[in-house]
N, C-alpha and C positions, 0 to 999 in steps of 0.2 A: 237340216241337220238330223243325222242319224240319231236314233233314241240311244241312250246309254244302256250298258249291260249290267245286269246284277247276277253273279254267280252264287247260287244257293247251295251249299256243301252240307249234305246229310246223307244218312242211309242207315242200313241195318234192321232198324225196328220202326214200327208206327209212332212211338213215343218221340222219334227224331222226325220222321217224315210228315206227319201230320201237322205240326206247327211251321215246318219249312213251306208246305203247300200253302198254308193260310197266308204267310208273309208274301210267297211268289204271286198269289192272286192280287194282293194288295199293291205290289210293286207294278204289276202289269196294268193295273187299273190307273196307275199313275204315269202310264206311257213308257215304262221300262221294258227292255227286252229281258227276259229270264232265262237263264241257263241252270240246268241241274247238274251238279257234279256230285256222284254217288259211287258205290260199287255194285257188283252184281247182287248182292243180298238186297240191296234196296229196289231192285227192278219190280218185285212184286207189288211194292206199294207206289209205283210211279206212273200206273198206266193211265191216270188222268191228271198227273202232275201238270201244271200249265207253263211248261217250259218249251221254248221254241227248238232246243236241242238238249240232250242228255249225254254227259260225258261219264263213261264208266271207267274210273281210274283203278289202277293197281293198289292194293293196300292190304294190310293183314295185321293180326295180333297174336299173341300167344304168351306162353310163360315158359320158363326154363331158357337156358343160353341158345340152344340150338333153334327153338321156336323164335325167340326174340331177333336173333340173327337174321333169319329168313323173313320176319315181318319188316325189319329195317330194310333190307333189300328191296321188297316189295313196295313200301312207301316210298323209297327213293325213285323206283320207276314211275310211281304215281305223280311224284312231284315234277319229273321231267315231262310226263305226259300233260299235266295241268299247265306248266309254263307254256308249252307249244300252244295249247288250247287258248290260254288266256291272251298271248300275244296275237294269235289269228283274230280272236274275238274283240280285241280291244277292251278287256274287262275294265269297267269302272269301279267295281267294289265286289268284294267276297264276303259273303256271311256264313259263318259255320255254326252248325247246330249241337256239336259234340258227338262223341262216339268217334271210333278210330277211321271210319270212312271219311270223316271230314278233315282229317289230317293233311293228306297230299295237297288239297286244294288251299287250305289256309297257309301251309308252309310255302307253297309256290307263290301265293300273293304277298307274303311277307318278303320273300327274297326278291321279288320284283318291285317292292314299293308301292303295291296296290292298296288303297285303303281296305281295312278289314273290320269285321264286327264279328263277335261271339255272342250267342244265346245260349243261356243255360237253362234248361227246362226244370231241372230238378232243383230240391232245396240243399242239395251238396253238389259242389263243383265237380264235374266229372274229371276223370283223369286226364282224357285228351285236353280238355279246356284247361286245366291245371297247369299242363305243360306249356300252354300257348299263350295265356292270359297276359303275361308280361310283355309280349310281342305284338300284340294286337292294338288297333286304334281304340275300339269302343267295346265296352262289355255290358249286355243287357242280361236281366234275370226274371224269373217267373214270380219267385218269392222274396220277400223283404229280408228273410234270414238265409244266408247262403254259407253253409258249413264248407270247411276245407279250402276256404279262399285264403290266398296270401294275405299277410298283414299290410293293410294300407291299400288293398284294391279297391276301387270303387265301380261298383256296378249300378246300373240305372234299372230300377224296378219297372216293368212294363207288363207283366203278366205273360201267360203262355197263349200264343195265338192259337184260335180253335178255327176250324172250318166254317165258312160263311153260313151254311145251312144249320150248324149247331149253334153259332153266335146269334141267329135269328130266334133261338128259343128263349133268349134273355127277356124278350118282350111278352112272352106269354104268360098267363097267370097260372100258377100251380093249383090244380084241383085235387084235393084229398079225396080219398075214396069214401063214398056215402056209406051209411050205418050198414046196409045190407047189399050193396053193389059190388061189383068185381074189383078185385085189387091186382094191379098189374105190376109183376116184378120182373126186372131185366137182370139177368146174370150174364156178366161179362167176364173176360179173362184171356181171350185170345191164345197165343203160343205159349204163354207162362201161366195158363190157368191151372195145369196139372190136374191130378185126381181132386185135390181139394175143392175145387170149384166144380169140376166136371161130375163128381160123384158124391161128395160131401154135402154140396148144397141140395141136391135133389132129395136126398135122405133126411136132411133137416127139414125141408119143406113137407115132407111126407109125414114127419113126426108131428105135426101142428094138429090141433083139434080138428075133427072131421068137418065141423061147420066152416071153419076158416079156410080149410083145403078147398071146399067146394067153390069158394069165391075167388081163388087164385087163377091168374091168367099168366103163366110163365113164358118168358121167352129167353132162352139159354143158349150161349156159346159153349160148345163142348169140344174137346180134342176128338179128333175122328175116331180114335181107338176106343173111346169111352161114350160115345154117342148113343149107341144102342143100349147100354146099360142104364144111362140117364133116362132115356125114353122109356124103358120098362119100369123104373121106379115111379115115374110120374103115373104112367098108366095104372099101375097097381095102387096107387094111392088116390086115384081119381081125381088127379089135377090136371087140368087142361094146359098143355104145354107145347111149345114149338122149340125144337132142338136142332141147331145147326153148327158147323164148324165155324161159320163166319157170317155176320150180318153186314151188308153193305148199306143199308138205308138205316144207319145208326141214328141219325137225327130223328127220324120218323119214331123209331122205337124209344128213343129218350122222352120224346114229346108225350108218349103214351104212359110212360112208367110212373108209378107210385113211389117205388123204391128200387134201388139198384144194389147188387152184391157184386163186388169185383175186387180187383187188385187197386193198387194205389200209385200208379205210374203218374207222371206229371200231366199228360195230357188228359187222362181220365180224371184226375182232380180238378183240372181247369174246366172241362165239360161238365163236370157235376155241378160246378158253382155256377158257371154261365146259365145252364139248364135248370138250376135251382132245384136239385134233386136230393132228397135224403138218401143215406147210403149206408151200408155195411161193408167195411173195407178190410182185406186181409192182405197186408204188404207182402211182398215177395221176399222170402227169407234170404235168399242168395242175391238180393240186389246189392251192388257195390256201395259199401258205406251205410249200408242200410238206408238208402235215400228214400225208399217207398215209405218207410214209416215217418220220417220227417216232412215228405210231402203231405201225408194225411193229415198232419199236425194242423195245417192251416184250416181244415174243416173241423177236425175234433176240437179245436181251442174255442169255436164259436158255437159247438153243439150241433153242427150239421151232419156229422158221421158217427158212427160206432166202429172203433177198430178192434180187431182180435188178432193177436199175433199168430203167426203161422203155426207155432209149436204148441199153441192153445186151442188149436181148432179141432174139435170133435163134432160129431152130430149133435150131442146134447147141449154143446156150448154154443152152436149156431143157432139151434133151435131157440135156446134160451135168449139170444140177442134179437131173433126175429119176432118171436111171439109178443112181446110187449109193443113192438113197432107197429107190427101189422094190425094189432088189435086197438090201436089208438090214432085215429085219423087227426085229432087235434095235435098230437105230437108231430106227426108226419109233416103238417101244415108249418109248424114252428120250425122243424129243422130244415124245411125248404127255404123258408125267409132268412135262415141263418146262412145257408149256402149262398144265396143270392148276394148276401152282405158282404162276401168276400170276393166276388167275381169281378174280372176286369174284361168286359166283352169287347173292348176296343183294343186289346193287346196288339193285334197286326197293325194296326194304324200307328200306335205309339212306337212299334219297333221299326216300321217303315221310316217314320221321321228321323230316328236315330241312324238308320242307314243313309238317308240322304244328307244328314247333317255331316256324317263321316267322310262322304265324298267331298263335300266343301272344305273340311278341314285338310284332307289330302291334297286338294289342289292348291289351297294357300301354302301348305308346306312345301 
């Protein structure tokens, strides 16, 4: 008997693609054939995606009557493309991870009667998922509290799937910096880091006392246009730093870090919890429904993270947040234990169980 086909629908950002990749690997380990349905924006995250085939579906979004009309036409084309592909592949189940690139695949599955599952990574139900939750079979979420969800909607809390190499960090013991040893700081931010992380963080670290600066070992993701500026700030401050637009070996860097400075995307928060890392988080101000602030709440509620609102970020404010943390190894260790306490390291397994259960329900129906 041929193995069943799981369509994983995601795209646009790493926040959608990384949890989708983790689920795909879990499903493949269970003998499923995995196909990725995405758009061309998702292609840069799909190089190592464990899919036997990748479907690039037409889709779009926009604001205003004209843009919305064009988006509707594009999504309609994507639905037709997906329906044809699903028939050819004999798709068994479609799992959507939110964002408008997942819409054509989910709509195609719904109209064909194929079992469907939605996973919401953020603490706020996203717009695409909001439109589709009443028509899908099962709903899974990363956080126990899910804002903007329709009244009476039932979501099963599974956590946010993390990549296997990051999941493995859950079993390692966090080692706080010694009294006079190096302090490893990882600064993330990716495409949405902007100048707050690319420039303000180096300046904030450079404003620390000289004795503390001499111990810092910084690894920072920076936007290409601000990379040289960040490097120069660190050089003049006497801080050892590696600055690059993107780090591919994130698990290795997380394993070395004593403190992380970054945004509060769902994947970031899940990875910080699983890796048991203290953090200073700056939620993205323009995130839809302010979902990053709510994502971070899972960590701040237990004392695992310090949050600074984007409007409040200055060099002085960030230095003021960093100094007491970097000067207090015992506090970092306490924050690490707090982060671990809210981790769900087996989220991919839990979500895969729901996916398989949805197929059984679909067959009974």
